[in-house]
C-alpha positions in Angstrom: -34.9 -36.8 -2.7 -38.5 -36.7 -3.7 -41.5 -35.6 -1.8 -44.1 -38.4 -1.6 -47.7 -37.3 -2.2 -50.4 -39.7 -1.1 -53.7 -38.8 -2.7 -57.2 -40.3 -2.1 -59.6 -39.9 -4.9 -63.2 -39.2 -4.2 -66.1 -39.0 -6.7 -65.6 -35.2 -6.7 -61.8 -35.5 -7.4 -62.7 -37.9 -10.1 -64.3 -35.0 -11.9 -61.0 -33.2 -11.8 -58.7 -36.2 -12.4 -60.1 -38.4 -15.1 -59.8 -39.3 -18.8 -62.0 -39.6 -21.8 -62.3 -42.7 -24.0 -62.3 -40.4 -27.1 -58.5 -39.9 -26.6 -56.3 -37.6 -24.7 -55.8 -37.2 -21.0 -57.4 -35.0 -18.3 -55.2 -34.5 -15.3 -55.7 -32.9 -12.0 -56.4 -29.5 -10.7 -55.8 -27.3 -13.7 -54.4 -28.3 -17.1 -51.7 -29.8 -19.5 -49.8 -32.9 -21.2 -47.5 -34.8 -23.7 -44.5 -34.3 -25.9 -41.9 -35.8 -28.1 -38.3 -34.7 -28.4 -38.6 -34.1 -32.1 -41.0 -31.2 -31.6 -39.3 -27.8 -31.8 -40.8 -24.4 -31.6 -41.8 -22.4 -33.5 -44.4 -24.5 -35.2 -47.9 -23.8 -36.6 -49.9 -24.9 -33.6 -53.2 -24.5 -35.5 -52.3 -27.3 -37.9 -51.4 -29.9 -35.3 -53.7 -32.8 -34.9 -54.9 -32.6 -31.3 -56.8 -35.2 -29.4 -60.1 -33.4 -28.5 -61.0 -34.3 -25.0 -61.8 -31.2 -22.9 -60.7 -27.9 -21.6 -57.9 -29.3 -19.5 -55.6 -31.1 -21.8 -54.6 -31.2 -25.4 -52.0 -33.6 -26.8 -51.0 -33.5 -30.4 -49.7 -36.5 -32.3 -46.4 -34.6 -32.6 -46.2 -34.5 -28.8 -47.0 -30.8 -28.3 -48.1 -29.9 -24.8 -50.9 -27.4 -24.3 -51.3 -26.0 -20.9 -54.5 -24.1 -20.0 -53.7 -21.3 -17.6 -56.8 -20.6 -15.4 -56.1 -17.4 -13.6 -56.6 -13.9 -15.0 -53.4 -12.3 -16.3 -53.1 -8.6 -15.3 -49.3 -8.4 -16.0 -48.2 -10.3 -12.9 -46.9 -13.2 -15.1 -49.1 -16.0 -13.9 -49.9 -17.1 -17.5 -46.2 -18.0 -17.6 -45.3 -19.1 -14.1 -48.3 -21.3 -13.3 -47.8 -23.5 -16.4 -44.1 -23.6 -15.5 -44.9 -25.4 -12.3 -46.9 -28.0 -14.1 -44.3 -28.4 -16.8 -41.6 -28.9 -14.2 -43.4 -31.8 -12.5 -44.6 -33.2 -15.8 -41.0 -33.0 -16.9 -41.3 -31.7 -20.5 -39.1 -29.2 -22.4 -40.5 -25.7 -22.1 -40.0 -25.1 -25.8 -42.6 -27.9 -26.5 -45.3 -26.1 -24.4 -48.1 -24.0 -25.7 -49.9 -21.9 -23.1 -53.6 -21.0 -23.6 -55.7 -18.7 -21.4 -58.5 -20.8 -19.8 -62.1 -19.7 -19.5 -64.1 -19.4 -16.4 -64.7 -22.9 -15.1 -65.9 -23.2 -11.5 -66.3 -26.9 -11.8 -62.7 -27.7 -12.7 -60.6 -24.7 -11.6 -60.1 -23.4 -8.1 -59.8 -19.7 -7.2 -59.7 -18.1 -10.7 -58.9 -14.7 -9.2 -56.1 -12.2 -9.7 -55.8 -10.4 -6.4 -53.9 -10.3 -3.1 -50.7 -11.8 -4.8 -52.2 -15.2 -4.1 -52.2 -17.1 -7.4 -48.9 -18.8 -7.0 -49.2 -19.3 -3.3 -52.6 -21.0 -3.6 -51.7 -22.9 -6.8 -48.3 -24.2 -5.8 -49.2 -27.6 -4.3 -52.1 -28.3 -6.6 -50.2 -27.4 -9.8 -47.2 -29.6 -8.7 -49.6 -32.4 -8.0 -51.2 -32.0 -11.3 -48.0 -32.2 -13.2 -46.7 -35.1 -11.2 -49.9 -37.1 -11.5 -49.9 -36.6 -15.2 -46.3 -37.8 -15.4 -47.1 -40.9 -13.3 -50.1 -41.8 -15.5 -47.9 -41.6 -18.6 -45.3 -43.8 -16.9 -48.0 -46.3 -16.0 -49.2 -46.5 -19.6 -45.7 -47.0 -21.0 -45.0 -49.7 -18.4 -48.3 -51.5 -19.4 -47.3 -51.3 -23.1 -43.9 -52.8 -22.3 -45.3 -55.4 -19.9 -43.1 -54.2 -17.1 -43.6 -52.7 -13.6 -44.0 -49.0 -13.5 -41.3 -48.8 -10.8 -38.8 -49.9 -13.5 -39.5 -46.8 -15.6 -38.6 -43.2 -15.3 -39.8 -40.0 -17.1 -37.6 -37.1 -18.2 -38.0 -34.3 -20.7 -41.0 -35.8 -22.5 -39.7 -39.4 -22.6 -40.4 -42.6 -20.5 -37.5 -45.0 -20.3 -37.4 -48.5 -19.0 -34.6 -50.6 -17.5 -33.6 -52.0 -21.0 -33.1 -48.5 -22.2 -36.2 -48.5 -24.4 -37.9 -45.1 -24.7 -41.4 -43.8 -25.6 -42.5 -40.2 -26.1 -45.3 -38.9 -24.0 -47.4 -38.6 -27.2 -46.9 -42.3 -27.9 -48.7 -43.3 -24.8 -51.2 -40.5 -24.2 -54.2 -42.5 -25.4 -53.2 -45.6 -23.5 -52.8 -43.5 -20.3 -56.3 -42.1 -20.9 -57.8 -45.6 -21.2 -56.0 -46.8 -18.1 -57.1 -43.8 -16.1 -60.6 -44.1 -17.4 -60.9 -47.6 -16.1 -59.5 -46.6 -12.7 -61.8 -43.6 -12.5 -64.8 -45.7 -13.4 -64.0 -48.1 -10.5 -63.8 -45.1 -8.2 -67.1 -43.8 -9.4 -68.7 -47.2 -8.8 -67.6 -47.4 -5.1 -70.4 -47.7 -2.6 -71.3 -44.7 -0.5 -68.7 -44.3 2.2 -66.3 -46.9 0.7 -62.7 -45.7 0.6 -61.0 -45.0 -2.8 -57.7 -46.7 -3.4 -54.7 -44.6 -2.4 -52.0 -43.8 -4.9 -48.5 -42.6 -4.2 -47.2 -39.9 -6.4 -43.6 -38.6 -6.1 -43.0 -34.9 -6.3 -39.6 -33.5 -7.3 -37.2 -32.2 -4.7 -36.4 -28.5 -5.4 -32.8 -29.6 -6.0 -34.1 -31.6 -9.0 -35.8 -28.6 -10.7 -34.6 -27.8 -14.2 -37.3 -25.3 -15.2 -38.4 -23.7 -12.0 -35.8 -21.1 -11.0 -34.8 -20.3 -14.6 -35.5 -17.2 -16.5 -38.5 -17.7 -18.8 -39.9 -15.0 -21.1 -43.5 -13.9 -21.0 -45.5 -16.3 -23.1 -47.4 -13.3 -24.6 -44.4 -11.1 -25.2 -44.2 -11.5 -29.0 -47.9 -10.8 -29.4 -47.7 -7.8 -27.0 -44.8 -6.1 -28.9 -46.3 -6.8 -32.3 -49.8 -5.5 -31.4 -51.7 -8.8 -31.7 -55.2 -8.9 -30.2 -54.8 -9.9 -26.5 -56.6 -7.3 -24.5 -60.2 -6.6 -23.9 -60.2 -3.6 -26.1 -58.9 -5.8 -28.9 -61.9 -8.2 -28.8 -64.4 -8.0 -31.7 -67.4 -10.1 -32.7 -69.6 -10.2 -35.7 -72.5 -7.8 -35.5 -71.0 -6.1 -32.4 -72.0 -2.5 -31.6 -70.3 -0.1 -29.2 -71.6 1.5 -26.0 -70.6 4.6 -24.1 -72.2 5.2 -20.7 -73.1 8.6 -19.2 -72.8 8.1 -15.4 -73.6 10.6 -12.7 -70.9 13.3 -12.8 -70.7 13.5 -9.0 -71.0 10.9 -6.3 -74.3 11.4 -4.6 -76.2 12.6 -7.7 -79.0 10.8 -9.4 -80.5 11.0 -12.9 -83.7 13.2 -13.2 -84.1 13.4 -16.9 -82.3 13.6 -20.2 -82.6 14.8 -23.8 -81.0 12.6 -26.4 -82.0 14.6 -29.5 -78.5 15.9 -30.3 -76.9 12.5 -29.4 -79.1 10.7 -31.9 -78.1 13.2 -34.6 -74.5 12.1 -34.4 -73.4 10.1 -37.4 -73.0 6.4 -36.4 -75.2 6.6 -33.3 -77.8 3.7 -33.4 -79.8 4.2 -30.2 -79.9 5.8 -26.7 -81.1 3.7 -23.8 -81.3 3.9 -20.0 -80.0 1.3 -17.7 -79.5 0.8 -13.9 -83.0 -0.3 -12.8 -82.0 -3.9 -12.5 -78.9 -3.2 -10.4 -81.0 -1.1 -8.0 -83.5 -4.0 -7.6 -80.7 -6.4 -6.6 -79.7 -4.6 -3.5 -80.1 -6.7 -0.4 -79.8 -10.0 -2.1 -77.0 -12.2 -0.7 -75.6 -13.3 -4.0 -74.9 -9.7 -5.2 -71.2 -8.8 -5.3 -70.3 -5.7 -3.3 -69.2 -3.8 -6.5 -72.8 -3.7 -7.8 -72.9 -0.6 -5.6 -71.1 1.2 -8.5 -74.1 0.2 -10.7 -76.6 1.6 -8.3 -77.8 4.5 -10.4 -79.7 5.1 -13.5 -77.4 5.9 -16.5 -77.8 6.8 -20.1 -76.1 4.7 -22.7 -75.3 5.7 -26.3 -75.2 2.7 -28.8 -73.2 3.3 -31.9 -71.4 1.7 -34.8 -68.0 2.5 -33.4 -66.3 3.8 -30.3 -65.8 7.3 -31.5 -69.4 7.8 -32.5 -70.5 6.4 -29.1 -68.3 8.8 -27.2 -69.2 11.7 -29.3 -72.9 10.9 -28.9 -72.5 10.7 -25.1 -70.9 14.2 -25.1 -74.0 15.4 -27.0 -76.4 14.2 -24.3 -78.2 16.7 -22.1 -78.9 15.3 -18.7 -80.3 16.7 -15.5 -79.0 15.4 -12.2 -80.4 15.9 -8.8 -78.4 15.8 -5.5 -79.5 12.8 -3.6 -77.3 13.6 -0.6 -74.8 16.3 0.4 -71.9 16.3 -2.1 -68.6 15.6 -0.5 -65.2 17.4 -0.7 -61.7 16.6 0.4 -61.7 19.7 2.7 -64.7 18.3 4.6 -63.1 14.8 4.7 -60.0 16.2 6.3 -62.0 17.7 9.1 -64.1 14.5 9.5 -61.0 12.3 9.7 -59.4 14.5 12.3 -62.6 14.5 14.4 -62.7 10.7 14.2 -59.1 10.5 15.4 -60.0 12.9 18.3 -63.1 11.0 19.1 -63.8 7.8 21.0 -65.8 5.8 18.5 -63.3 3.1 17.4 -63.3 -0.6 16.6 -60.4 -2.4 18.2 -58.5 -4.7 15.9 -55.7 -5.8 18.3 -54.9 -5.1 21.9 -51.8 -6.5 23.7 -50.9 -5.6 27.3 -52.0 -2.3 28.7 -51.2 0.7 26.5 -53.1 3.1 28.7 -50.9 2.3 31.7 -47.7 2.3 29.6 -48.5 5.8 28.4 -49.3 7.0 32.0 -45.9 5.7 33.3 -43.9 7.0 30.3 -41.0 9.4 30.6 -41.8 10.6 27.1 -44.5 10.2 24.5 -43.9 10.6 20.8 -47.0 11.1 18.5 -47.3 11.9 14.8 -50.1 12.0 12.3 -49.7 10.7 8.7 -52.0 11.5 5.9 -52.7 10.1 2.4 -55.2 11.2 -0.3 -57.6 9.2 -2.4 -55.9 7.6 -5.4 -57.4 6.4 -8.7 -56.1 3.1 -10.3 -55.3 4.6 -13.7 -55.0 1.3 -15.6 -53.5 1.9 -19.0 -56.4 0.0 -20.6 -59.7 1.7 -19.6 -62.6 -0.4 -18.3 -64.4 -2.3 -21.1 -66.3 -5.5 -21.6 -68.1 -7.4 -24.3 -71.5 -9.0 -23.7 -73.9 -10.9 -25.9 -77.2 -11.8 -24.1 -79.6 -14.1 -25.9 -82.5 -16.2 -24.8 -80.3 -19.3 -24.7 -76.9 -18.0 -23.5 -74.9 -15.1 -22.1 -71.4 -14.7 -23.7 -69.0 -12.4 -21.7 -65.5 -11.5 -22.8 -63.0 -9.1 -21.3 -60.6 -8.1 -18.6 -61.8 -8.9 -15.1 -59.8 -10.0 -12.0 -62.8 -11.8 -10.4 -64.5 -13.7 -13.2 -66.6 -16.1 -11.1 -68.0 -13.3 -9.0 -68.8 -11.2 -12.1 -70.6 -14.2 -13.7 -72.7 -14.9 -10.7 -73.7 -11.3 -10.3 -74.7 -11.1 -14.0 -76.8 -14.1 -13.5 -78.6 -12.5 -10.6 -78.9 -9.2 -12.4 -80.6 -10.7 -15.4 -82.5 -13.5 -13.6 -80.6 -16.2 -15.4 -78.9 -19.5 -14.5 -75.1 -19.3 -14.1 -74.9 -22.3 -16.4 -76.1 -20.1 -19.2 -73.0 -17.9 -18.9 -69.7 -18.4 -20.7 -67.1 -15.9 -19.6 -63.7 -15.6 -21.4 -60.8 -13.7 -19.9 -58.6 -11.5 -21.9 -55.2 -10.2 -20.9 -55.5 -6.9 -18.9 -53.8 -3.6 -19.5 -53.4 -3.2 -15.7 -55.7 -4.0 -12.8 -54.2 -2.9 -9.5 -57.4 -3.9 -7.8 -59.7 -1.8 -10.0 -60.8 -4.9 -12.0 -61.7 -6.8 -8.8 -65.0 -4.9 -9.0 -67.2 -6.0 -11.9 -69.4 -2.9 -12.4 -68.3 -2.6 -16.0 -69.2 -6.2 -16.6 -72.7 -5.7 -15.2 -73.2 -2.6 -17.3 -72.2 -4.4 -20.5 -74.5 -7.3 -19.7 -77.5 -5.1 -18.9 -77.0 -3.1 -22.1 -76.9 -6.2 -24.2 -79.9 -7.6 -22.5 -81.8 -4.4 -23.2 -80.8 -4.0 -26.9 -80.4 -7.8 -27.6 -77.2 -7.2 -29.6 -73.6 -8.1 -29.0 -72.1 -5.0 -27.5 -68.7 -3.7 -26.3 -68.9 -1.2 -23.5 -65.9 1.1 -23.6 -65.0 3.7 -20.9 -62.9 6.7 -21.6 -59.9 7.7 -19.4 -62.1 10.4 -17.9 -64.8 7.9 -17.1 -62.3 5.7 -15.3 -60.9 8.5 -13.2 -64.2 10.2 -12.3 -66.7 7.3 -11.8 -64.6 4.5 -10.5 -63.1 3.0 -7.3 -60.4 4.8 -5.3 -57.9 4.1 -2.6 -59.4 5.4 0.6 -58.2 8.7 2.0 -56.7 7.8 5.4 -55.1 9.4 8.4 -53.0 7.5 10.9 -52.2 8.8 14.3 -49.4 6.8 15.9 -48.2 7.3 19.5 -45.4 5.6 21.4 -44.4 5.6 25.1 -40.8 5.6 26.2 -39.7 4.6 29.7 -36.0 4.5 30.8 -34.8 4.8 27.2 -36.9 1.9 26.0 -40.0 1.6 23.9 -42.9 0.4 26.1 -46.1 1.1 24.3 -47.5 1.6 20.8 -51.0 2.9 19.8 -52.1 3.2 16.2 -55.4 4.9 15.3 -56.8 4.8 11.7 -59.4 7.1 10.3 -60.5 6.3 6.8 -63.1 7.4 4.2 -65.1 4.4 3.1 -63.3 1.4 4.6 -60.8 0.4 7.2 -57.8 -1.9 7.1 -58.7 -5.6 7.1 -58.2 -7.8 10.2 -54.8 -9.4 9.4 -52.9 -6.1 9.0 -52.7 -5.3 12.7 -50.8 -8.6 13.1 -48.0 -7.5 10.8 -44.8 -6.0 12.3 -44.4 -4.4 14.8 -47.2 -6.5 16.4 -45.6 -9.0 18.8 -42.4 -6.9 19.2 -43.9 -4.4 21.7 -45.5 -5.6 24.9 -48.2 -3.0 25.0 -49.6 -2.7 21.5 -53.0 -1.5 20.3 -54.7 -0.8 16.9 -58.0 1.0 16.6 -59.9 2.0 13.5 -62.8 4.3 12.6 -64.4 5.2 9.3 -66.7 7.7 7.6 -69.3 6.1 5.4 -69.0 8.0 2.1 -70.9 8.1 -1.2 -67.5 7.8 -2.9 -66.7 4.3 -3.7 -63.4 3.0 -2.2 -61.7 -0.3 -2.4 -58.6 -2.3 -3.0 -55.7 -0.4 -4.5 -52.4 -2.3 -5.2 -51.3 -3.6 -1.8 -54.4 -2.4 0.0 -53.8 -0.2 3.1 -50.3 -1.4 3.5 -49.3 0.8 0.5 -49.6 3.8 2.9 -49.4 2.1 6.3 -45.8 1.0 5.6 -44.8 4.6 5.0 -46.5 5.7 8.2 -45.3 2.9 10.5 -41.8 2.6 9.2 -41.2 6.4 9.2 -42.4 6.5 12.8 -40.1 3.6 13.8 -37.2 5.5 12.2 -38.2 8.6 14.1 -38.3 6.6 17.4 -34.8 5.3 16.7 -33.7 8.9 16.4 -35.4 9.9 19.6 -33.9 6.9 21.4 -30.5 7.4 19.9 -30.5 4.0 18.4 -29.3 2.7 15.1 -32.5 2.2 13.0 -31.4 -1.1 11.6 -30.3 -2.5 14.9 -33.5 -1.3 16.6 -35.6 -3.2 14.1 -33.4 -6.3 14.5 -33.7 -6.1 18.2 -37.5 -5.7 18.0 -37.8 -8.7 15.8 -35.6 -10.7 18.2 -38.4 -10.4 20.7 -40.8 -12.1 18.4 -38.8 -15.2 17.9 -40.2 -18.2 19.6 -43.6 -16.4 20.1 -46.6 -18.7 20.5 -49.0 -16.0 19.4 -50.7 -17.6 16.4 -52.1 -14.2 15.3 -48.6 -13.1 14.1 -48.6 -13.2 10.3 -44.9 -12.7 9.6 -41.7 -14.5 10.3 -39.3 -12.6 12.5 -36.3 -14.6 11.2 -37.2 -14.0 7.5 -37.8 -10.3 8.1 -34.4 -10.1 9.8 -32.8 -11.9 6.8 -34.2 -9.5 4.2 -33.2 -6.6 6.3 -29.6 -7.9 6.6 -29.5 -8.7 2.9 -30.6 -5.2 2.0 -28.0 -3.6 4.2 -25.3 -5.8 2.7 -26.2 -5.3 -1.0 -26.9 -1.6 -0.7 -23.8 -0.6 1.1 -26.0 0.9 3.8 -23.3 1.1 6.4 -20.9 2.9 4.1 -22.8 5.0 1.6 -20.9 7.0 -1.1 -20.3 10.6 -0.4 -23.4 12.7 -1.1 -25.7 9.7 -0.9 -28.4 9.6 1.7 -30.0 6.3 2.5 -33.3 5.3 4.0 -34.2 1.7 4.9 -37.5 -0.1 5.4 -38.3 -3.8 6.2 -41.9 -4.8 5.7 -44.2 -7.8 5.4 -47.4 -8.0 3.5 -49.2 -10.4 1.2 -47.2 -13.3 2.7 -43.8 -12.0 1.4 -41.0 -10.4 3.4 -39.2 -7.4 1.7 -36.6 -4.8 2.7 -35.7 -1.8 0.6 -33.0 0.8 0.7 -33.5 4.1 -1.2 -30.5 6.2 -2.3 -31.2 9.9 -2.5 -28.9 12.7 -3.6 -29.4 16.4 -3.6 -29.5 18.1 -7.0 -29.8 21.8 -6.4 -32.4 22.1 -3.6 -34.3 18.9 -4.6 -33.8 15.4 -3.3 -33.6 12.9 -6.2 -34.0 9.1 -5.8 -31.2 7.4 -7.7 -31.4 3.8 -6.6 -33.6 1.4 -4.7 -32.1 -1.9 -3.5 -34.6 -4.6 -2.8 -34.2 -7.8 -0.8 -37.0 -10.3 -1.1 -37.9 -13.6 0.6 -40.8 -15.0 -1.4 -39.7 -18.6 -0.9 -38.9 -20.5 -4.1 -38.6 -18.2 -7.1 -40.5 -19.8 -9.9 -39.4 -17.5 -12.7 -36.7 -15.0 -11.7 -37.1 -12.9 -14.8 -40.8 -12.4 -14.1 -40.2 -12.0 -10.4 -37.7 -9.2 -11.0 -40.1 -7.5 -13.3 -42.8 -7.5 -10.6 -40.4 -6.2 -7.9 -39.0 -3.4 -10.1 -42.5 -2.4 -11.1 -43.8 -2.5 -7.5 -40.9 -0.4 -6.1 -41.2 2.2 -8.8 -45.0 2.3 -8.5 -44.7 2.7 -4.7 -42.1 5.4 -5.0 -44.0 7.2 -7.8 -47.4 7.4 -6.1 -45.8 8.3 -2.7 -43.9 11.2 -4.4 -46.6 12.5 -6.8 -50.0 10.8 -6.4 -52.6 13.3 -5.4 -56.4 13.2 -5.9 -59.2 15.3 -4.4 -62.9 15.9 -4.5 -65.0 19.0 -4.7 -68.8 18.9 -4.6 -68.6 15.1 -5.1 -66.5 15.4 -8.2 -62.8 14.5 -8.7 -60.6 17.5 -9.4 -58.5 15.5 -11.9 -59.8 13.5 -14.8 -56.8 12.7 -17.0 -53.0 12.5 -17.0 -52.7 16.2 -17.8 -53.8 17.0 -14.3 -53.0 13.8 -12.4 -49.2 13.5 -11.8 -47.5 10.2 -12.4 -43.8 9.4 -12.2 -41.9 10.1 -15.4 -39.4 7.8 -17.1 -36.5 10.2 -16.3 -37.5 10.1 -12.6 -37.4 6.3 -12.2 -34.4 5.0 -10.2 -32.3 2.0 -10.8 -33.9 -1.0 -9.0 -31.6 -3.8 -7.9 -33.2 -7.0 -6.7 -31.8 -9.7 -4.5 -33.5 -12.9 -3.4 -33.1 -14.9 -0.2 -32.5 -18.4 -1.4 -34.5 -21.2 0.3 -36.8 -24.0 -0.5 -39.9 -22.7 1.2 -43.2 -22.8 -0.8 -43.4 -19.6 -2.9 -45.6 -16.6 -2.2 -46.7 -13.7 -4.4 -44.8 -10.7 -5.8 -47.4 -8.5 -7.4 -47.8 -6.2 -4.4 -45.2 -6.7 -1.6 -42.4 -4.6 -3.2 -44.7 -1.5 -3.3 -45.3 -0.6 0.3 -41.7 -0.4 1.5 -40.7 2.0 -1.3 -42.5 5.0 0.0 -41.1 4.5 3.5 -37.5 4.0 2.3 -37.7 7.1 0.1 -39.2 9.3 2.9 -36.5 8.3 5.4 -33.8 9.0 2.9 -35.3 12.4 2.1 -35.3 13.2 5.8 -31.6 12.4 5.9 -30.9 14.5 2.9 -33.0 17.6 3.9 -33.3 17.4 7.6 -37.1 17.3 7.4 -39.5 14.5 8.0 -42.5 13.9 5.7 -45.9 13.2 7.3 -48.1 13.5 4.3 -48.4 12.1 0.8 -47.6 13.1 -1.9 -44.0 13.9 -0.8 -43.3 16.3 -3.7 -45.7 18.9 -2.2 -45.1 18.1 1.5 -41.4 17.6 1.8 -41.0 20.4 4.3 -44.3 20.0 6.0 -42.9 19.7 9.5 -39.5 19.9 11.2 -38.0 16.9 12.9 -39.1 16.2 16.5 -36.9 18.0 18.9 
């Protein structure tokens, strides 16, 4: 069976689905095309004779297919999986495909963003349509060449075959396809205003017909990564490039008063010392300015040098005076502020079902607990960096950023330039985790280059990243539940956060809809400390809090924790509440699969298991953590993960994401701690900031629910359940519940509720 896609082409879509008379073919939403069976990798791609038509498609005479991947690659695998989707519908052998990172192109690409685990979800339909449209165009061209109807021809693995058994490679008809499409596109462009474009039917493959999607495909960059080839922002170099190191305020709330650069200029290799920040300050209040320009809202001193080492050394030699613009904040003060917020009445309501107040008044028993989490830095392995070359005619930007379009538009506003002047190229990133959503480092590089009028690479140190960046907000959750006649009747969650609260969809995740009287309220403290998205924003901690609380409720009610969750989800089935974000059936399925695969009902002797089922970023995940006692310490040995993300495009890449997410979630829950004193972080490098060690990582087993539902993302959903599963397992092993992260220092914080 094939899915039939009917597409109407407008003048705007013509810009995205057209061809050039100079040869080659431009197809659809994002990329691709052409191939002959005789082409085998590896080949010297640089020596192939490509038709030069534009940034979307390259077809070599030998039939090599080049696919331009538009979205930023931060390690989530989209540079492999997104082209796989096109190649599947185009029906070409993967070994004949060459993948190239696309540049920022807001005219031809849609949502060039790495964030929210949304790349595959948003790209799925468009990428399939792109591949299928290209395949049909090639079939049409071959049919015209043979003088037969296109319905008599079929395409498979880079060849078009007719009823007589004659075959042509995609490369043999690429130019003909371009000419035919160009003629059709010209007719569409010539339509009178309001006149309907002709409708064309394109057949999409049924998932049962997939030969590439669902198979293990290695990372397209893996050879370059393990051999140290230049892929990352720090690798990028250009002729005449200088290096910059930025001295930022040492504490949040401080501003620059004066500086002495005498010693810095004396450092060998230092070229100049300049001040920046004035332009960013002037931008405040303008609508086009990205939120993260806030990080640039201070004057800073920049050392320009011939190499990175000289720039960093020169920065250390600077003598700067900083004044305190506002009271400098501390974690101790934040703790009191957050408690006061929870005790107060100044809340914003995000969801309210039924009558929680009455349910609590009528309750036989009320259970209430408070859960706490610290700030967390992002700690990307590759520190923030960016290249900029600002001239009178153009602005060239190169580097690792998750939001290239936003960064480019803000740079244009910052420098008073037209966005058309900007060319932004994306490099592979050595981690993002939400930090590179914020383009402050891009703005700095651009402002520096604009000031010195030289190509410059701005490079931050590890200490810069940890002390002058963006952090996961410090949060406290107070959750209370009412119990009447042995049943859960009410649920009230209050959030108090430093900087920013949970976004509006989260209150519609489980257990929303499963409890008649349900309420979520939030309050926040506006801080000088910059907070923002950290891998699986808010749910990274909320999952631990809510799922630990549900496990505790099951204990109080004398119910099996798995069955209690299944029963709660049963109440959601058939709900007409369109606010509910998750599927009760799919969440039940992953919960049952995790129970089955982990041996949850019959654990081995000495193994204590905790279970969590959670939905976030459009994906349903359940995890079971196995903990054993070694001496007096609980040790996590295994995490079993059950996932429903719809169709799994690349199982190998998917497993990598799930394993990484589970370990990251466990590691930061166990060890992640970060505090502030007088506006300054108390940790500035890995010697004082605890991360999970290799010998502490558990075995992670991944199991997928098999279905043909359109795929969702995997970069984040496996992280939130890990902390909850581990905390619940530790409770079983030690008899004590955990209410505060990091677990390693809070494992005996409170006894279990009596």
